[in-house]
C-alpha positions as CSV (number, residue, x, y, z in Angstrom):
1,X,0.0,0.2,0.3
2,X,1.0,3.5,-1.0
3,X,2.0,6.1,1.6
4,X,-0.9,7.8,-0.2
5,X,-3.3,5.3,0.9
6,X,-2.1,5.0,4.1
7,X,-4.7,6.2,7.4
8,X,-3.3,9.4,8.8
9,X,-3.5,9.8,12.9
10,X,-1.9,12.4,14.7
11,X,-0.5,11.5,18.2
12,X,-0.8,14.5,20.6
13,X,-0.9,15.9,23.8
14,X,0.9,17.8,27.1
15,X,4.8,18.3,26.9
16,X,6.5,15.4,28.2
17,X,3.5,13.3,28.6
18,X,5.1,10.4,25.8
19,X,4.0,11.2,22.9
20,X,7.1,10.6,20.6
21,X,8.8,7.5,22.7
22,X,5.2,5.8,22.5
23,X,5.4,6.4,18.5
24,X,8.7,5.1,18.5
25,X,7.7,2.0,20.1
26,X,5.1,1.8,17.3
27,X,7.7,1.5,15.4
28,X,9.9,-1.1,16.8
29,X,6.8,-3.6,17.7
30,X,5.2,-3.3,14.3
31,X,8.9,-4.0,12.8
32,X,9.0,-0.8,10.8
33,X,11.9,0.0,11.8
34,X,15.4,-0.9,9.6
35,X,17.5,-3.9,11.4
36,X,19.7,-2.8,13.4
37,X,18.8,1.1,13.9
38,X,17.7,0.7,17.5
39,X,21.2,-0.9,18.1
40,X,23.0,2.5,16.2
41,X,21.3,4.7,18.5
42,X,21.9,3.1,21.8
43,X,25.8,3.2,20.6
44,X,25.1,6.3,19.7
45,X,23.4,7.7,23.1
46,X,26.1,6.2,25.1
47,X,28.7,8.1,23.1
48,X,27.1,11.3,23.9
49,X,26.8,10.2,27.3
50,X,22.9,10.1,27.6
51,X,20.4,7.9,28.2
52,X,19.1,6.0,25.3
53,X,15.1,6.7,24.6
54,X,12.3,5.4,22.2
55,X,11.6,9.2,20.7
56,X,15.1,9.1,19.1
57,X,14.0,7.1,16.3
58,X,12.0,10.4,15.6
59,X,13.9,13.1,16.7
60,X,15.4,14.3,13.9
61,X,17.0,17.4,14.9
62,X,19.3,17.1,17.4
63,X,18.4,20.3,19.5
64,X,15.5,18.1,20.3
65,X,17.7,15.6,21.2
66,X,19.6,17.8,23.7
67,X,16.0,18.9,25.1
68,X,13.9,16.3,25.0
69,X,11.4,18.2,23.3
70,X,9.6,17.8,19.4
71,X,10.1,21.0,17.5
72,X,7.9,20.1,14.6
73,X,6.1,17.4,13.1
74,X,7.3,13.6,12.0
75,X,5.5,11.5,9.8
76,X,6.4,7.6,10.1
77,X,4.4,4.1,8.7
78,X,3.5,1.2,10.1
79,X,1.4,-1.3,9.3
80,X,-0.7,-3.7,10.9
81,X,-2.6,-6.7,9.4
82,X,-5.6,-5.0,8.6
83,X,-4.1,-1.6,7.3
84,X,-1.4,1.1,6.6
85,X,-1.0,4.0,8.7
86,X,0.7,7.3,8.8
87,X,1.3,8.5,12.1
88,X,2.1,12.0,12.6
89,X,4.0,13.3,15.6
90,X,3.3,16.7,16.9
91,X,4.8,18.7,19.3
92,X,3.6,19.3,22.3
93,X,5.0,22.4,23.5
94,X,2.9,25.4,24.1
95,X,5.5,27.5,22.1
96,X,5.0,25.0,18.7
97,X,1.0,25.2,18.9
98,X,1.5,26.4,14.7
99,X,3.3,23.2,14.6
100,X,0.6,21.0,15.7
101,X,-1.6,22.6,14.3
102,X,-0.7,21.9,10.5
103,X,0.0,18.4,11.2
104,X,-3.3,17.5,12.6
105,X,-4.7,19.3,10.1
106,X,-4.2,16.3,7.6
107,X,-5.1,13.6,10.8
108,X,-8.3,11.5,9.7
109,X,-8.3,10.1,14.2
110,X,-5.8,11.2,16.6
111,X,-4.3,9.3,19.6
112,X,-4.0,11.7,22.5
113,X,-1.5,10.8,25.0
114,X,-1.9,11.6,28.8
115,X,0.6,10.9,31.9
116,X,-0.6,8.8,34.1
117,X,0.4,10.9,37.3
118,X,-0.4,13.5,35.9
119,X,-4.4,13.2,34.3
120,X,-5.6,16.1,32.8
121,X,-3.7,18.9,31.7
122,X,-3.9,22.6,30.1
123,X,-2.1,21.1,27.1
124,X,-4.1,18.4,27.0
125,X,-7.6,20.2,27.0
126,X,-6.1,22.5,24.6
127,X,-4.7,19.9,22.2
128,X,-8.3,18.2,23.0
129,X,-9.8,21.6,21.6
130,X,-8.2,21.9,18.5
131,X,-8.6,18.7,17.4
132,X,-12.5,19.4,18.0
133,X,-11.3,22.4,16.0
134,X,-10.3,20.7,13.2
135,X,-12.8,18.3,13.0
136,X,-11.1,15.2,14.3
137,X,-13.9,13.0,16.5
138,X,-12.1,10.0,16.5
139,X,-10.1,9.6,19.4
140,X,-7.8,6.9,21.6
141,X,-6.3,8.0,24.5
142,X,-2.8,6.4,25.5
143,X,-3.0,6.6,29.5
144,X,0.5,6.3,29.5
145,X,3.3,5.9,32.0
146,X,0.4,3.4,33.9
147,X,3.7,1.4,35.4
148,X,5.1,4.8,37.5
149,X,2.0,4.4,39.3
150,X,2.1,0.7,40.1
151,X,-0.8,0.1,37.3
152,X,-2.8,1.5,40.0
153,X,-6.7,0.8,39.1
154,X,-8.5,3.7,41.4
155,X,-5.5,6.4,39.6
156,X,-6.4,5.1,35.9
157,X,-10.3,5.4,37.1
158,X,-9.8,8.7,38.1
159,X,-8.1,9.9,34.7
160,X,-10.1,8.1,32.4
161,X,-13.6,10.1,34.3
162,X,-11.6,13.6,34.3
163,X,-10.3,13.3,30.4
164,X,-13.1,10.6,29.2
165,X,-16.0,14.0,30.5
166,X,-13.9,16.9,29.0
167,X,-13.2,14.8,25.9
168,X,-17.3,14.2,25.9
169,X,-18.3,18.0,27.1
170,X,-16.4,19.6,23.8
171,X,-18.0,17.1,21.1
172,X,-15.4,14.0,20.8
173,X,-16.6,10.8,22.1
174,X,-13.8,8.5,22.9
175,X,-13.0,5.5,21.2
176,X,-10.7,4.3,23.7
177,X,-9.0,4.9,27.2
178,X,-6.3,2.0,27.0
179,X,-4.0,2.0,30.5
180,X,-0.3,1.4,28.8
181,X,3.2,1.6,29.1
182,X,5.1,3.5,25.9
183,X,8.9,2.9,27.1
184,X,8.4,-0.8,28.2
185,X,5.6,-1.7,25.4
186,X,2.5,-2.7,28.1
187,X,-0.7,-2.3,26.5
188,X,0.2,-1.4,23.1
189,X,0.3,-4.2,20.9
190,X,-1.1,-6.4,23.4
191,X,-3.0,-6.0,27.0
192,X,-0.7,-6.1,29.9
193,X,-0.3,-8.8,32.4
194,X,-0.1,-6.0,35.1
195,X,-3.6,-4.8,34.3
196,X,-5.8,-7.4,34.8
197,X,-8.3,-5.4,35.8
198,X,-8.9,-3.5,32.7
199,X,-11.3,-5.1,29.7
200,X,-10.6,-3.0,26.5
201,X,-8.6,-3.1,23.5
202,X,-4.9,-3.0,23.1
203,X,-3.5,0.3,21.4
204,X,-3.3,-1.4,18.1
205,X,-6.3,-3.0,18.8
206,X,-8.0,0.4,19.2
207,X,-6.0,2.2,16.1
208,X,-7.5,-1.1,13.8
209,X,-11.0,-0.4,15.3
210,X,-11.5,3.4,13.6
211,X,-13.3,4.0,10.7
212,X,-12.1,4.0,7.6
213,X,-12.3,7.6,5.8
214,X,-15.2,7.1,3.1
215,X,-13.9,6.8,-0.7
216,X,-13.3,10.2,-2.1
217,X,-14.6,9.5,-5.4
218,X,-18.0,8.4,-4.6
219,X,-18.3,12.0,-3.0
220,X,-19.8,15.5,-5.6
221,X,-17.1,16.4,-7.4
222,X,-13.9,18.9,-6.1
223,X,-11.3,20.0,-8.6
224,X,-9.9,23.9,-7.6
225,X,-8.1,25.4,-10.4
226,X,-4.8,25.5,-10.0
227,X,-3.8,27.5,-13.9
228,X,-4.9,27.5,-17.1
229,X,-2.9,26.9,-20.5
230,X,-2.8,27.4,-23.9
231,X,-2.8,24.1,-26.0
232,X,-2.5,25.8,-29.3
233,X,-5.5,27.4,-29.7
234,X,-7.2,25.8,-26.4
235,X,-7.2,26.5,-23.5
236,X,-6.5,23.4,-20.4
237,X,-7.8,23.8,-17.1
238,X,-5.4,21.8,-15.0
239,X,-5.8,20.8,-11.2
240,X,-6.0,18.0,-8.7
241,X,-9.6,16.2,-8.3
242,X,-9.9,16.1,-4.2
243,X,-13.5,14.0,-4.4
244,X,-15.0,12.6,-6.7
245,X,-14.6,11.7,-10.1
246,X,-14.9,13.5,-13.5
247,X,-15.0,11.7,-17.3
248,X,-15.0,12.9,-20.9
249,X,-18.6,14.1,-21.7
250,X,-19.3,15.4,-18.3
251,X,-21.4,18.0,-17.8
252,X,-18.9,20.8,-15.8
253,X,-20.6,23.6,-13.4
254,X,-17.4,26.7,-13.0
255,X,-17.5,28.7,-10.2
256,X,-18.0,31.5,-9.2
257,X,-20.1,32.7,-12.0
258,X,-22.7,29.2,-12.3
259,X,-21.5,28.8,-15.6
260,X,-21.8,24.9,-17.0
261,X,-19.4,23.1,-20.1
262,X,-18.5,19.6,-21.3
263,X,-15.4,18.0,-20.3
264,X,-14.2,17.7,-24.1
265,X,-11.3,16.1,-23.2
266,X,-8.3,15.2,-20.6
267,X,-5.4,16.2,-21.8
268,X,-2.0,14.2,-21.3
269,X,1.7,13.2,-22.8
270,X,2.9,10.8,-24.4
271,X,-0.7,9.3,-24.0
272,X,-0.6,5.8,-26.1
273,X,-4.6,5.6,-25.3
274,X,-6.9,8.5,-24.7
275,X,-7.5,9.7,-21.1
276,X,-11.5,9.2,-20.5
277,X,-11.5,9.5,-16.6
278,X,-10.1,10.1,-13.8
279,X,-10.8,10.3,-9.9
280,X,-9.9,11.9,-6.8
281,X,-6.4,12.4,-5.6
282,X,-5.2,12.6,-9.6
283,X,-4.1,15.6,-11.5
284,X,-5.9,17.0,-14.9
285,X,-5.9,19.2,-17.8
286,X,-8.6,19.2,-18.8
287,X,-10.0,20.9,-22.3
288,X,-13.8,22.1,-22.0
289,X,-16.3,22.0,-25.3
290,X,-16.8,26.4,-24.8
291,X,-14.3,29.1,-24.8
292,X,-14.8,30.4,-21.3
293,X,-13.0,32.3,-19.0
294,X,-11.4,30.7,-16.1
295,X,-8.6,31.6,-13.3
296,X,-6.7,30.2,-10.7
297,X,-8.9,29.6,-7.6
298,X,-12.2,28.6,-9.7
299,X,-14.0,25.6,-8.7
300,X,-14.9,22.7,-11.0
301,X,-18.3,20.8,-9.1
302,X,-20.5,18.8,-11.1
303,X,-23.3,20.2,-12.5
304,X,-26.8,19.9,-9.8
305,X,-24.0,19.7,-6.7
306,X,-22.2,22.8,-6.2
307,X,-20.5,23.9,-3.6
308,X,-21.1,26.8,-2.1
309,X,-20.8,30.3,-2.6
310,X,-21.2,33.5,-0.9
311,X,-19.2,36.9,0.3
312,X,-19.8,36.2,4.4
313,X,-18.1,33.0,6.1
314,X,-17.6,31.5,9.5
315,X,-14.9,29.9,10.6
316,X,-14.1,28.2,14.1
317,X,-10.3,29.6,13.7
318,X,-6.8,28.8,16.5
319,X,-5.2,32.4,16.0
320,X,-1.5,31.5,15.7
321,X,0.1,35.1,15.2
322,X,2.1,37.3,18.3
323,X,-0.3,40.2,17.4
324,X,-3.9,39.6,18.1
325,X,-6.5,39.9,15.8
326,X,-9.0,42.8,15.7
327,X,-12.5,43.0,14.5
328,X,-12.0,45.0,11.1
329,X,-8.9,43.7,10.5
330,X,-8.5,42.4,6.9
331,X,-6.6,39.1,6.1
332,X,-6.3,36.9,3.1
333,X,-8.6,33.9,3.5
334,X,-7.1,30.6,1.0
335,X,-9.2,27.9,1.0
336,X,-8.4,25.2,-2.0
337,X,-6.7,27.3,-5.1
338,X,-8.3,30.8,-4.2
339,X,-7.4,33.5,-1.9
340,X,-9.9,36.2,-1.2
341,X,-8.9,39.3,1.1
342,X,-11.6,39.3,3.6
343,X,-12.4,41.9,6.6
344,X,-13.2,41.0,10.0
345,X,-16.9,40.9,10.8
346,X,-17.5,39.8,14.1
347,X,-15.4,37.7,16.9
348,X,-17.3,35.6,19.5
349,X,-17.4,32.0,20.7
350,X,-13.6,33.0,21.5
351,X,-12.4,29.8,24.4
352,X,-10.3,31.6,27.2
353,X,-6.5,30.3,27.3
354,X,-6.4,30.5,31.2
355,X,-9.8,28.3,31.9
356,X,-10.7,26.6,29.0
357,X,-13.7,27.7,28.9
358,X,-15.8,29.8,26.3
359,X,-16.9,33.1,26.2
360,X,-20.0,33.2,24.2
361,X,-21.3,36.8,25.4
362,X,-21.2,39.2,22.7
363,X,-18.6,38.8,20.3
364,X,-15.2,40.2,22.4
365,X,-13.8,42.1,19.3
366,X,-10.3,40.9,20.4
367,X,-8.5,37.7,19.6
368,X,-5.1,36.9,21.1
369,X,-2.1,34.9,20.1
370,X,-3.4,31.0,20.5
371,X,-6.9,32.1,20.9
372,X,-9.5,29.7,19.6
373,X,-12.8,31.4,18.2
374,X,-15.3,31.8,16.0
375,X,-14.7,34.4,13.7
376,X,-17.2,35.9,10.4
377,X,-15.4,37.3,7.7
378,X,-16.7,39.0,4.5
379,X,-15.4,39.7,1.1
380,X,-16.1,41.2,-1.7
381,X,-15.2,38.4,-4.5
382,X,-17.2,35.3,-3.4
383,X,-16.2,32.6,-1.6
384,X,-16.1,29.2,-3.1
385,X,-15.9,26.2,-0.5
386,X,-17.6,23.8,1.4
387,X,-18.9,23.2,4.9
388,X,-16.3,21.0,6.9
389,X,-19.4,18.7,7.9
390,X,-20.2,18.3,4.1
391,X,-16.4,17.6,3.4
392,X,-13.5,18.5,4.9
393,X,-11.7,18.6,1.7
394,X,-13.1,22.1,1.0
395,X,-14.1,22.7,4.4
396,X,-10.3,23.5,6.4
397,X,-9.4,26.9,5.1
398,X,-6.0,29.4,6.1
399,X,-5.6,33.0,7.1
400,X,-3.3,34.7,6.2
401,X,-1.5,38.4,6.7
402,X,1.5,40.1,5.0
403,X,2.3,36.5,3.4
404,X,2.4,35.0,7.1
405,X,0.5,32.4,7.9
406,X,-2.0,33.5,10.6
407,X,-4.6,30.9,11.7
408,X,-6.3,28.3,10.2
409,X,-9.7,26.1,11.0
410,X,-12.6,24.7,9.1
411,X,-15.7,26.2,8.0
412,X,-19.0,26.5,9.5
413,X,-21.0,28.2,7.2
414,X,-20.4,30.0,4.4
415,X,-23.5,32.4,3.7
416,X,-25.2,31.2,0.2
417,X,-26.5,34.4,-2.1
418,X,-28.7,33.1,-4.8
419,X,-27.0,35.2,-8.1
420,X,-29.2,36.8,-11.0
421,X,-29.0,34.9,-14.2
422,X,-25.6,36.1,-16.5
423,X,-28.3,37.9,-18.6
424,X,-29.9,40.0,-16.1
425,X,-29.1,43.4,-13.8
426,X,-27.5,43.2,-10.9
427,X,-29.9,43.0,-7.6
428,X,-29.6,45.0,-5.0
429,X,-29.3,42.1,-2.6
430,X,-26.4,40.9,-4.8
431,X,-25.0,44.4,-4.6
432,X,-25.3,44.0,-0.5
433,X,-24.5,40.6,-0.1
434,X,-20.8,41.8,-2.3
435,X,-20.1,45.4,0.0
436,X,-21.7,43.5,2.8
437,X,-24.1,46.8,3.7
438,X,-27.2,47.8,1.5
439,X,-26.7,51.8,-0.5
440,X,-28.4,54.6,0.6
441,X,-27.9,58.5,1.3
442,X,-27.3,60.7,4.3
443,X,-28.5,64.1,4.1
444,X,-26.4,66.5,6.5
445,X,-27.9,69.4,6.8
446,X,-27.3,72.6,9.3
447,X,-26.1,75.9,9.3
448,X,-22.6,76.9,8.3
449,X,-20.0,75.8,10.5
450,X,-22.2,73.9,12.2
451,X,-20.1,70.9,11.1
452,X,-21.3,69.0,8.7
453,X,-18.3,68.5,6.3
454,X,-16.0,67.6,9.0
455,X,-18.6,65.2,10.1
456,X,-19.6,63.6,6.5
457,X,-15.0,63.5,6.4
458,X,-14.7,61.7,9.7
459,X,-17.3,59.3,9.0
460,X,-16.3,58.4,5.6
461,X,-12.8,57.9,7.1
462,X,-14.5,55.4,9.4
463,X,-17.0,53.7,6.7
464,X,-14.1,53.0,4.7
465,X,-11.3,52.0,7.7
466,X,-14.2,49.6,8.3
467,X,-14.2,48.3,4.9
468,X,-17.4,50.1,3.7
469,X,-18.0,51.7,0.3
470,X,-18.8,55.4,0.8
471,X,-18.5,58.6,-0.7
472,X,-19.0,62.3,0.7
473,X,-20.9,65.1,-2.1
474,X,-20.4,67.9,-0.5
475,X,-22.2,71.4,-1.1
476,X,-19.5,73.5,-1.6
477,X,-17.7,71.2,-3.7
478,X,-20.6,70.4,-6.4
479,X,-20.4,74.4,-6.8
480,X,-17.1,74.0,-8.3
481,X,-18.4,71.5,-11.1
482,X,-21.9,69.8,-10.9
483,X,-23.3,73.1,-9.5
484,X,-21.4,76.1,-10.9
485,X,-23.5,77.4,-12.8
486,X,-25.7,78.3,-10.1
487,X,-26.5,81.2,-7.6
488,X,-27.9,81.5,-4.3
489,X,-30.8,82.5,-5.3
490,X,-34.2,80.4,-3.7
491,X,-34.3,78.7,-7.0
492,X,-30.6,78.0,-7.6
493,X,-30.5,76.7,-4.3
494,X,-33.9,74.3,-5.2
495,X,-31.9,73.3,-7.9
496,X,-28.5,72.4,-6.7
497,X,-30.7,70.4,-3.6
498,X,-32.1,68.3,-6.9
499,X,-29.0,67.9,-9.3
500,X,-27.1,66.4,-5.6
501,X,-30.3,64.0,-4.6
502,X,-30.7,62.8,-8.1
503,X,-26.3,61.9,-7.6
504,X,-26.8,60.8,-4.4
505,X,-29.9,58.3,-5.2
506,X,-27.9,56.8,-8.6
507,X,-24.9,56.1,-6.3
508,X,-26.9,54.7,-3.2
509,X,-28.0,53.1,-6.2
510,X,-25.0,50.9,-6.9
511,X,-24.4,50.4,-3.4
512,X,-22.9,53.3,-1.4
513,X,-23.6,54.5,1.2
514,X,-23.4,58.3,0.2
515,X,-22.6,61.4,2.8
516,X,-24.5,64.6,1.5
517,X,-23.1,68.0,3.1
518,X,-25.1,70.4,2.3
519,X,-26.8,73.5,4.0
520,X,-30.2,72.7,2.6
521,X,-32.1,75.8,4.1
522,X,-35.8,74.9,3.5
523,X,-37.7,71.7,4.0
524,X,-39.4,71.8,0.9
525,X,-36.3,71.5,-1.2
526,X,-34.8,68.8,1.5
527,X,-38.8,66.7,0.9
528,X,-37.9,66.6,-2.5
529,X,-34.6,65.1,-2.2
530,X,-36.3,62.8,0.0
531,X,-38.7,62.0,-2.7
532,X,-36.3,61.7,-5.7
533,X,-34.0,58.9,-3.2
534,X,-37.1,57.1,-1.9
535,X,-36.2,54.7,1.4
536,X,-33.1,55.1,1.0
537,X,-33.1,58.9,2.6
538,X,-31.8,59.9,6.1
539,X,-32.0,63.4,7.0
540,X,-29.5,64.1,9.8
541,X,-30.1,67.9,11.2
542,X,-26.5,69.0,12.3
543,X,-27.3,71.0,14.9
544,X,-25.7,74.3,15.3
545,X,-27.7,77.8,17.3
546,X,-26.6,80.5,14.5
547,X,-24.3,82.1,18.0
548,X,-22.7,79.4,18.4
549,X,-21.6,79.1,13.9
550,X,-20.8,83.1,14.3
551,X,-18.5,82.6,17.2
552,X,-17.0,79.5,15.2
553,X,-17.2,81.1,11.8
554,X,-14.2,78.9,10.6
555,X,-14.3,80.6,6.6
556,X,-14.7,84.0,7.9
557,X,-18.2,84.1,5.7
558,X,-20.5,85.3,8.7
559,X,-17.9,88.4,9.0
560,X,-18.4,88.7,5.3
561,X,-22.5,88.4,5.4
562,X,-22.7,90.4,8.3
563,X,-20.5,93.4,6.6
564,X,-22.9,93.2,3.3
565,X,-20.2,91.3,1.5
566,X,-22.1,88.2,0.9
567,X,-26.2,88.7,-0.3
568,X,-28.5,85.5,0.7
569,X,-25.9,84.3,3.3
570,X,-27.9,81.5,5.6
571,X,-28.7,82.7,8.5
572,X,-27.9,86.5,8.0
573,X,-29.7,87.0,5.0
574,X,-32.0,83.8,4.3
575,X,-33.9,82.1,6.6
576,X,-32.7,78.4,7.5
577,X,-35.7,76.1,8.4
578,X,-34.2,73.8,10.8
579,X,-35.9,70.0,10.2
580,X,-39.2,69.3,12.2
581,X,-38.6,65.4,13.1
582,X,-35.1,64.3,10.9
583,X,-33.9,60.5,11.2
584,X,-30.9,61.9,13.5
585,X,-30.5,65.4,15.3
586,X,-26.6,66.1,16.1
587,X,-25.8,68.6,18.6
588,X,-23.1,70.0,17.6
589,X,-22.7,72.3,20.9
590,X,-22.5,70.0,23.1
591,X,-21.1,67.4,21.4
592,X,-17.5,67.2,20.0
593,X,-17.7,66.7,16.4
594,X,-16.1,63.2,17.2
595,X,-19.1,62.3,19.6
596,X,-21.1,63.5,17.1
597,X,-19.6,61.2,14.0
598,X,-19.8,58.3,16.0
599,X,-23.4,58.4,17.1
600,X,-24.3,58.9,13.7
601,X,-21.4,56.2,12.8
602,X,-24.2,54.0,15.0
603,X,-27.0,55.2,13.1
604,X,-25.3,53.9,10.1
605,X,-25.0,50.8,11.0
606,X,-28.2,50.0,12.0
607,X,-29.4,51.0,8.8
608,X,-27.5,50.0,6.3
609,X,-27.2,46.3,7.8
610,X,-29.0,43.9,5.3
611,X,-30.8,40.8,6.2
612,X,-30.7,38.2,3.2
613,X,-31.8,34.6,3.1
614,X,-30.0,32.8,5.8
615,X,-27.8,35.4,7.3
616,X,-28.0,38.9,9.2
617,X,-26.0,41.4,8.0
618,X,-25.8,43.4,11.8
619,X,-25.1,46.3,12.8
620,X,-20.6,44.5,13.7
621,X,-20.9,43.7,9.7
622,X,-21.0,47.3,8.7
């Protein structure tokens, strides 16, 4: 049996509980090491003046032998009468959890090693939770060093209660809890006579009792596109089939986009006979019957069993970076062969690293290094994948920042968006899903000097920092271009408002949050703007008394108006009609401009969040 078909098992546990010793003993007792290897290591240890350890069979790095810890993951193969295994020995030390996660991600089952003397230690619980995070629920517990407690049945029973109870509390039902001594080989191949009170399987018997992985070829087709080549005039799509099978003549679906085509052929070099089919695990180069646009990161599926595609994804992650993860951070999500730029919209159910208890209150907004949490991410480009529960091959993802791996985990949900047909226009729902918010108009009205423009620009900055699409329409700026032919008569002011409203409507319909900052002194003109824009119109009264605005006079306009140099100046020689029932009133005489901006941001979060199908874009999404 090839290494690629071996059953993958990860061995994890607290540092110094005996993982590498156990794997070394497994290799020896199953005949997986070359003749003379143990003797050579024993001689080498004696020459160095150290005691031979079974872990020396694995610890290839000199620093590991000197310090007695495993720094990297090590893979070894051995065979039982039932099947071939590959065991991934992952480091247990807290500083090398990234290596442990990397190793465990490739496994279908696990051995959790627990020192019979120490019992349920911090790293034991942490590693167990990581197994659950990675979707590994087949777990055998090796209660190691049973000889050091004199094979005491009562102590073993206490460890079984503690460890088994914790595993079940996080959703793992252990298949066996086995007393053994890795150093002496007791309980590994056969149950030790030193533990006559134990009636369960040996470790190897427990491994053979693990359910085999389902056939990847029998699952729905998933072929992440690796690249696109040209062969003459033809485009050749290349990638590896993760699950399912592919045949010439099959109808396949290209995601994103939902385009369906047929497989015209499977290409190859120096083929003596045409290749007509391929199965999971094979790398293929295929031609399709139509000239379609495909790029790296696309996903090929069967016509009627498509993967999920959407802009909002929820992951259960383990955070590896030294810097904390914060809501609003921007990362690269890698899923399959695709890379998507994403924004962290929400962090919740964070695991407390000291107590290992879940915080299920409102999202903490931050995840420290080494922490575990559920995170919700938003991408402007469609994310293509599967929930881990449906298809683990397309349900594991990693996160990167500045080209560094900073986190990884499993896909809990990928909110699907029903896309319109290619020939139809883009719907508001699609724009909301794409942007993470709906479009709309915040119409800021108030006297000159009330703070409208400053608030508008500060709000634009905050929305942009959150990854929102927003723009400012400022009355003074518009008069330099769109309305440069207008004066300040009542009629010209009305026309200025009408033009601004028409532009704001177009931008809002395109999905933008429009912040319109105009004095717009007459209520009738603002009512007209609301009629033009419709339900997306929100009248915001930036309120400051005339005396306050005169005292501020940032541009010296009031002074000039009072001197008669500016006719029809609002508040001096032209009236201002304050809104009677604005959507929001910002009193800048009592509020700082920063506090007023934050109030407006909170309002925008509530108004422009979008509910769509299976998910809700609440305030945290804007």
